[in-house]
C-alpha positions as CSV (number, residue, x, y, z in Angstrom):
1,X,43.8,-71.5,19.3
2,X,43.7,-75.5,17.9
3,X,41.4,-77.0,15.5
4,X,39.3,-78.9,18.5
5,X,38.7,-75.7,20.4
6,X,37.5,-74.0,17.2
7,X,35.1,-76.9,16.8
8,X,33.9,-76.5,20.4
9,X,33.3,-73.0,20.3
10,X,31.0,-73.7,16.9
11,X,29.5,-76.3,18.9
12,X,28.5,-73.7,21.7
13,X,27.7,-71.3,18.9
14,X,25.0,-73.5,17.1
15,X,23.8,-74.3,20.8
16,X,22.9,-70.6,21.4
17,X,21.4,-70.4,17.9
18,X,19.0,-73.2,19.1
19,X,18.5,-71.6,22.5
20,X,17.5,-68.3,20.8
21,X,15.1,-70.2,18.7
22,X,13.5,-71.8,21.6
23,X,13.5,-68.4,23.4
24,X,11.3,-66.9,20.3
25,X,8.8,-69.9,20.4
26,X,8.8,-69.5,24.3
27,X,7.9,-65.8,23.9
28,X,10.8,-65.0,25.9
29,X,12.6,-62.5,23.2
30,X,10.7,-61.5,20.5
31,X,11.7,-61.5,16.9
32,X,13.8,-58.4,16.3
33,X,16.0,-59.6,19.4
34,X,15.8,-62.8,18.0
35,X,17.2,-61.8,14.5
36,X,19.7,-59.4,15.9
37,X,21.2,-62.1,18.4
38,X,21.2,-64.5,15.5
39,X,23.2,-62.3,13.1
40,X,25.7,-62.2,15.8
41,X,25.9,-65.6,16.3
42,X,26.1,-66.3,12.6
43,X,29.1,-63.9,12.2
44,X,30.9,-65.5,15.2
45,X,30.4,-68.8,13.1
46,X,31.6,-67.4,10.2
47,X,34.6,-66.5,11.6
48,X,35.4,-69.8,13.2
49,X,34.7,-71.8,9.7
50,X,36.7,-69.2,7.9
51,X,39.5,-69.9,10.4
52,X,39.3,-73.6,10.0
53,X,39.6,-73.5,6.2
54,X,42.7,-70.9,6.5
55,X,44.2,-73.4,9.1
56,X,44.0,-76.1,6.7
57,X,45.1,-74.3,3.7
58,X,48.1,-73.1,5.9
59,X,48.9,-77.1,6.9
60,X,48.5,-78.1,3.3
61,X,51.4,-75.3,2.4
62,X,53.5,-76.5,5.1
63,X,52.7,-73.4,6.9
64,X,52.0,-73.3,10.8
65,X,48.4,-73.4,11.1
66,X,49.1,-71.5,14.9
67,X,50.1,-68.4,13.3
68,X,46.9,-68.1,11.4
69,X,44.8,-65.4,13.4
70,X,41.0,-65.0,13.2
71,X,39.9,-62.3,11.2
72,X,37.6,-59.5,11.6
73,X,33.8,-60.0,11.3
74,X,33.8,-57.1,8.6
75,X,36.5,-58.7,6.7
76,X,34.9,-62.5,6.9
77,X,31.4,-61.0,6.1
78,X,32.0,-58.9,3.0
79,X,35.1,-60.7,1.2
80,X,34.1,-61.7,-2.3
81,X,35.0,-65.2,-3.4
């Protein structure tokens, strides 16, 4: 996946966040559903940002960023800095 495609995915996820917040405001979904769905979107966003950072690091080290793979949500959400 190219950086541009990752940025497009991020834009789509941010839009989904907005839509969820609007749906809560409209009463289309309740707070529990919003929280659950936002958590899913936020985890996907974290994966995207993690992938972009790791691709940039690989480029800086002279490695092929196309070989950098998305890490699982469990890894991304639970690793220590």
